[in-house]
C-alpha positions in Angstrom: 142.0 52.3 64.3 139.5 55.1 64.9 142.0 56.8 67.2 144.8 56.6 64.5 142.4 58.1 61.9 141.5 60.9 64.3 145.2 61.7 65.0 146.0 61.6 61.3 143.0 63.8 60.7 144.3 66.3 63.3 147.7 66.3 61.7 146.2 66.9 58.3 144.1 69.8 59.5 147.2 71.4 61.1 149.2 71.0 57.8 146.3 72.5 55.9 146.1 75.4 58.3 149.8 76.0 58.0 149.6 76.0 54.2 146.7 78.5 54.3 148.7 80.7 56.8 151.8 80.7 54.5 149.7 81.4 51.4 148.0 84.4 53.2 151.4 85.7 54.3 152.8 85.4 50.8 149.8 87.3 49.4 150.0 90.0 52.0 153.7 90.4 51.3 153.0 90.8 47.6 150.4 93.5 48.3 152.9 95.3 50.6 155.5 95.2 47.8 153.1 96.9 45.4 152.5 99.9 47.7 154.4 103.1 47.0 158.0 103.3 48.2 161.1 105.3 47.4 163.8 103.3 45.5 166.6 103.4 48.0 168.8 100.3 47.5 170.2 101.3 44.1 171.2 104.8 45.4 172.9 103.2 48.4 174.8 100.8 46.2 176.0 103.6 43.9 177.1 105.6 46.9 179.2 102.7 48.2 180.7 102.2 44.7 181.6 105.9 44.5 183.3 105.8 47.9 187.0 106.2 47.9 188.5 103.5 50.2 189.9 104.8 53.4 188.0 108.1 53.3 185.2 109.2 55.7 186.8 107.4 58.7 187.0 110.7 60.6 183.2 110.7 60.7 182.8 107.2 62.0 185.4 107.9 64.7 183.7 111.2 65.8 182.5 111.0 69.4 179.2 112.6 68.4 178.5 109.8 66.0 179.7 107.0 68.2 177.7 108.4 71.1 174.6 108.7 68.9 175.1 105.1 67.9 176.0 103.6 71.3 174.2 105.7 74.0 171.5 104.0 75.9 169.1 106.8 75.0 168.2 107.3 71.3 168.5 110.7 69.7 168.6 112.6 66.4 171.9 113.3 64.6 171.7 116.2 62.1 174.6 116.4 59.7 174.8 119.5 57.6 177.2 120.3 54.8 177.5 122.4 51.6 176.8 120.8 48.2 179.6 118.4 47.3 180.9 118.0 50.9 180.1 114.2 50.8 176.9 114.0 52.7 175.5 111.1 50.7 178.8 109.1 51.0 178.9 109.7 54.7 175.3 108.5 55.0 176.2 105.3 53.1 179.2 104.7 55.3 177.2 105.2 58.4 174.5 102.8 57.2 177.1 100.2 56.5 178.7 100.8 59.9 175.4 100.1 61.8 174.4 97.3 59.5 177.3 95.3 61.1 175.0 95.2 64.2 172.0 93.8 62.2 170.8 90.5 63.4 171.5 91.3 67.0 167.9 92.6 67.4 169.0 95.7 65.5 167.2 97.2 62.6 168.0 99.9 60.1 166.1 101.7 57.3 167.2 104.4 55.0 166.0 106.8 52.3 168.0 108.9 49.9 165.9 111.9 48.9 166.0 113.3 45.3 164.8 116.7 44.2 163.8 115.2 40.9 161.2 113.0 42.8 159.7 115.7 44.9 156.1 115.0 43.7 156.5 111.3 44.7 158.5 111.9 47.9 155.8 113.0 50.2 155.9 112.8 54.0 153.6 109.7 53.8 155.7 107.9 51.1 159.1 108.7 52.8 157.9 107.4 56.2 156.2 104.4 54.6 159.5 103.6 52.8 161.3 103.5 56.2 158.5 101.4 57.7 158.5 99.0 54.8 162.2 98.2 55.4 161.5 97.5 59.0 159.0 94.9 58.0 161.5 92.1 57.9 160.3 88.5 57.1 160.4 87.4 60.8 158.1 90.4 61.6 155.7 89.7 58.7 155.1 86.3 60.2 152.7 87.9 62.6 149.2 88.6 61.1 148.7 91.6 63.4 151.7 93.4 61.9 150.8 92.6 58.3 147.2 93.6 58.8 148.1 96.9 60.4 150.4 97.7 57.4 147.7 96.9 54.9 145.1 98.9 56.8 147.2 102.0 56.4 146.5 101.9 52.7 143.2 99.9 52.4 141.1 101.9 54.9 140.0 105.4 53.8 142.2 107.8 55.8 143.1 111.4 55.3 146.8 112.3 54.9 147.4 113.3 58.6 145.7 110.1 59.9 147.8 107.9 57.6 151.0 109.6 58.7 150.0 109.1 62.3 149.3 105.4 61.7 152.7 104.9 60.0 154.6 106.7 62.8 152.7 104.7 65.3 153.7 101.4 63.7 157.3 102.5 63.4 157.3 103.3 67.1 155.7 100.0 67.9 158.3 98.0 66.0 161.2 100.0 67.4 159.9 99.4 71.0 160.1 95.7 70.3 163.8 95.8 69.2 167.1 96.7 71.0 168.0 99.4 68.4 166.3 100.9 65.4 168.2 103.3 63.1 166.4 105.5 60.6 168.5 107.4 57.9 167.3 110.2 55.7 169.8 111.7 53.4 169.2 115.1 51.7 166.1 116.3 53.5 166.7 119.7 51.7 165.7 117.9 48.5 162.2 117.3 49.8 159.8 119.9 48.6 159.3 122.8 51.1 155.5 122.8 50.7 152.8 121.0 48.8 150.4 122.7 46.2 148.0 123.5 49.0 150.6 125.4 50.9 151.1 122.8 53.7 154.6 122.4 55.1 156.2 119.1 53.8 159.8 119.3 54.8 159.2 120.7 58.3 156.4 118.2 58.9 158.8 115.4 58.0 161.5 116.8 60.3 158.9 117.1 63.1 157.8 113.5 62.7 161.4 112.2 62.7 162.2 114.2 65.8 159.0 112.8 67.4 160.4 109.3 66.8 163.8 110.2 68.3 162.8 108.9 71.7 162.6 105.3 70.4 164.7 105.4 67.2 168.2 106.7 66.4 167.5 109.2 63.6 170.2 110.3 61.1 169.5 113.3 58.8 171.7 115.1 56.3 170.9 118.4 54.7 172.4 121.7 53.4 173.2 124.4 56.1 170.3 126.7 55.0 167.6 124.3 56.2 165.8 125.7 59.2 166.3 123.4 62.2 165.8 126.0 65.0 163.1 124.0 66.7 165.5 121.1 67.3 168.1 123.2 69.2 166.0 123.2 72.4 166.2 119.5 73.1 168.7 117.1 74.6 167.8 114.5 72.0 169.6 116.4 69.3 173.2 116.4 68.1 174.8 118.0 65.0 178.0 117.4 63.0 179.2 119.5 60.1 180.3 117.4 57.1 183.3 118.7 55.3 185.9 117.1 53.1 188.8 116.3 55.5 192.3 116.9 54.4 193.2 113.2 54.7 190.2 112.4 52.5 191.2 115.0 49.9 194.8 113.6 49.8 193.5 110.0 49.3 191.1 111.1 46.6 193.7 113.2 44.7 196.4 110.5 45.0 194.0 107.9 43.7 193.0 110.1 40.7 196.6 110.7 39.8 197.3 106.9 40.1 194.4 106.2 37.8 195.5 108.6 35.1 198.4 107.6 32.9 199.0 111.2 31.9 199.1 112.5 35.4 201.2 109.6 36.6 203.8 110.3 34.0 204.0 113.9 35.1 204.5 113.2 38.8 207.1 110.5 38.1 209.3 113.2 36.6 209.1 115.4 39.8 209.0 113.6 43.2 207.5 116.8 44.8 204.8 117.4 42.2 202.1 115.1 43.6 202.5 116.6 47.1 202.2 120.1 45.5 199.0 119.2 43.6 197.5 117.7 46.8 198.4 120.9 48.8 196.8 123.2 46.2 193.6 121.1 46.0 193.3 121.0 49.8 193.7 124.8 50.0 191.1 125.5 47.3 188.6 122.8 48.2 186.7 124.8 50.8 185.3 121.7 52.4 184.2 120.0 49.2 
């Protein structure tokens, strides 16, 4: 009888310990969710909704993209394009493409930068937003990982030290997985410098490049952004984003089909739709 009571007591203590552990994890996760991040999911959803079906496939088939995605060695892929070329849509398509691998020890995190949020989108917050997405439920089970995340914000650290801690944890998590993808769309919309004159955009680029030996980094920006320091490394690829003729054709044809007025016009002339598409292609200039 005494033995049975002892065993039941041990079981009870184990159950109590598990309840306390789960409670602590839930509280830690609530704290993590209250920390500053960039709202990324809504922008991603809008980009996917705005995508014209069938377009952008040229990019996903490009050998530079597939190599960046599949090579054994991680690298940084820089995608430059003029305003309106479709950089955000291409980013969203690329994210969806790699998310097909998720669950196979593959992780992806992404941020869509916005010039209207420059005060909020600091190097610290942008990198933290990427890290927070990598903190999946199965990783948050481990107290060490949760504690390290909370320490980043609860311990008094200067900005440089906090950035280093975030990068260190991103590196740690990526080393524990088969593949880690980090997407940052529109780095040109990040402020060039802070009120104290410190570089913000170039610091962010430098930190991302520093992670390119363990993470697959995807960055989009306008052509004027200085990336000279990236050109001297083998862990760097670039693709120019332009509106492909096939994409323009698909978009114009869809727009005509969606407009009753335009549809009525092209019905009267079998060659009119092709003429409209040709003119738009010639004048699009990659947009």
